[in-house]
N, C-alpha and C positions, 0 to 999 in steps of 0.2 A: 553304298553312299547314302541312299535314302534312309536306311535304318539308323545309321550313325547320326544323320541330321535330325531325325525324329527323336532319338534318344537325348541329344543335346538340348533340343527345344523342350522336351517334356521335363527334363531335369531342372532346367531354368525356371519353368512355370511352377513346378512343385516346390522349389526352394522359396520362391517369392510367396506362394500361398502359405507355407509353413512359418515363415519368418514374420510376415507382416499382416496376416489376416486380422488379428486382434486390434492392431493399431489402426487399420484402415476403416473398420466397420464398428468400432466402439461408439458408445453413445456420445462421449465427448472425446473425439480422437485427438491425438497429438498431431499438430499441423506439420507435415513433412515438407521440406524444400519450399519454405514459405515464400521466398523471393525468386523462385525458379522462373516464373513467367515474366519477370521484369527484365530478363536478359534479352538483349537485342538479337543475338545470333547464337543458336545452339546446334549441337551435332549429335548423331547417334547412328545406330545400325538396326537392321531388322532381319528376322528370319520368318519363313512362312511357307504356305502351301498354295497351290493354284489348281484350277480345273479349267482347261481350255476347251472350247467347242468351235464349230463353224456354223455360220448362217449362210445357207445357199439360196440364191434366187435363180429361177430357171426360165429359159426361153419358151419352152413348151411344157405342158402338163404331163410329166412322167414320174415314175416312182422316185421318191426322195433318196438322196445319198445319206445313209445313216452314219452317225459318228459315235464310236465308242470312246468315251473319255477316260482318262486316267488322272491320277493325282501327281502333280509335279511339285517341285520345291523352288523357293525363292530365297535370295540373300542379297543384301544391298546396304547402302548408306543413306543417311538422312541429314539434310541441311535445312534448318528452320529459321526463317526471318520473321521477327515480330513486327507487324504493321500497326496493330491496335490491340487493345485489351482482349478483344474477341476474334481477331483476324490474324492469321499467320500465312506466309507464303512458304511452301515446302518444295524442295527438290529431292527426289528419292530415286537416284539411279540404282538399278539392280540387275542381277542375272537371274533369269527365269527359265527353267527347263521344263518341258512338257512333251507328251506323246499323245497323238490322236490316231485312231484307226478308222479308215473310211471303208464302208461296205456298200458296194454297188449292186443294184437290182436290175441293171440294164440286160435285157435278154440277149443282146449281142455278145455278152461276155459269158462264155461257157466253162472256162477253166477256173477252178477255185482260186488259184493264185491271182488271176486277173480281176477277181471280184473284190479284192481287198488291197488297200494301200496303207502302209504305215508311214505316218508323218511325224518325224521327230523334229522338234524345234528348240533352239536355244536362243532366247531373246536377251538382248541388252535393252532394258526397258528404261526410258527416260521421261518421267512424268513431271509436270509443273502443276502444283495443286494449291488450291486455296482452302485453308482449314478454318472453319467457323465454329468457335467454341461457345458453350454456355457458360454461365457463372460457375465458378468452382464452389463445390459443397464439400467441406472437410478435405479429404484427400482424393476426391473423385471429380472428374470434369468430362462430361460427354461432348462429342463434337461431330460435325458433318464435314465431309471433304469432297471436293470435286475439281476437275480440271481437264487438261489435255495431255497427251503423251505421244511419243514417237518410239517405235520399236525397230531395232536392227536385228534381223533374223540371221544368225550365223550359219544356219543349216538350210538355207533357202534353195540351193541348187540353181539359182537364177542364171548363172553363166553357163550351165550345161546345155549342150545341143541335144542330148538324149532326152526323151520324154517317156510317157507311160508305155509306149510300145517296148521300151527297154526297161520297164518297171521303175522309172524315175519320175516321181511326183515333184513338180516345181512350183515355187512360190516367190513372190517379190521379196527383195531383201529389206526394203523399208516400208513401213506402214504407219498410219496415224490413228489415234483413238480419242474418245472422251471417256471420263471416269467419274463415278459417283459412289459414295460410300459413307460409312459412319464408324465411330469407335469411341473408346473411353480411355481417358488418361487416369492412371492410378499413380499417386505420388507416394513413393516409399522413402525411408530415411536416407537412401543413398542414390537413387536414380528414379526416373519416371518410366513406368511400364505402360505401353499402350497397345492393347489388342484392337484390331480393326478388320472390317470386311468391306470389300470394294468390288463393284462391277465394272468391267472394261468392255467397251463397245467399239469395234473397228469401223472406221469411216471409209476405207479404201478397199477396192477389189484387189485381193492378194494373189489370185490365181494366174499362173502363166499357162496359156493354152498349149495343147499339143500341136505338133507341126501339121497334123491332119485336121482340117476344120470340122470334119465329121467324127472326130474321136469320140468313142463311147464313154470316155472318162471326163472329158472337158467340153465337148461340142455343144451340149445343151445347157451349160452353166452360164447364166447371165452375170452373176457376181458371187464371190465367196469372201466373206468377212469373218474375222475372228471375234469370238465372244469369250469372256473369261470371268472367273470369280477368284479374287485374291483374299486370302486370310493371312494377315501379317501380324507379327508380334514385335513391337518396336521398343528399343531400350535407349534412353537418352540420359 
């Protein structure tokens, strides 16, 4: 599925580059979609990639839990409300899949299988963002974006009574974040293409502790919060 997703995304980007490069960057470019930004409400969709991490805070000074990150994928919709010439309010609900591997250095854990935990997460990501755009130059317009979001983790195992003793790592189902990023709007003859990069920072401790308060997996963790980088390609 990842390979198919990447192929579709690559094909779209190469098509845009081949068809519109000369028009976008010419000395006197043809102004595409000249009245696009005057629309009060616009819609679109995005495809992209993510890299999720965890930030751990500890009760005592012990070896860190190391996180092996992987590249996940994103897909979702965009609703954009024009507030002002340079300000837009955006709602970008999406589905984000990711995988993280936790590596424990706790000396109490002697078996190789106990030293690793695979954390698969499928998030329904619900961000409300403020987009602050610069003045449009030809067919290009950079922007900054920031806001807050809520995540529903469909793979949280929050209702399970089993814990790490049964090799089940548990997280809260709901969590909150703040987000900051930037991107560029490219106006083509037929649609607007916007690549962007965004950092996502969890505000809430997401870890569900094991039943044993002295658990070698969760006993020394004060807080565990998600961190992520999103690279999205938006088509409107």
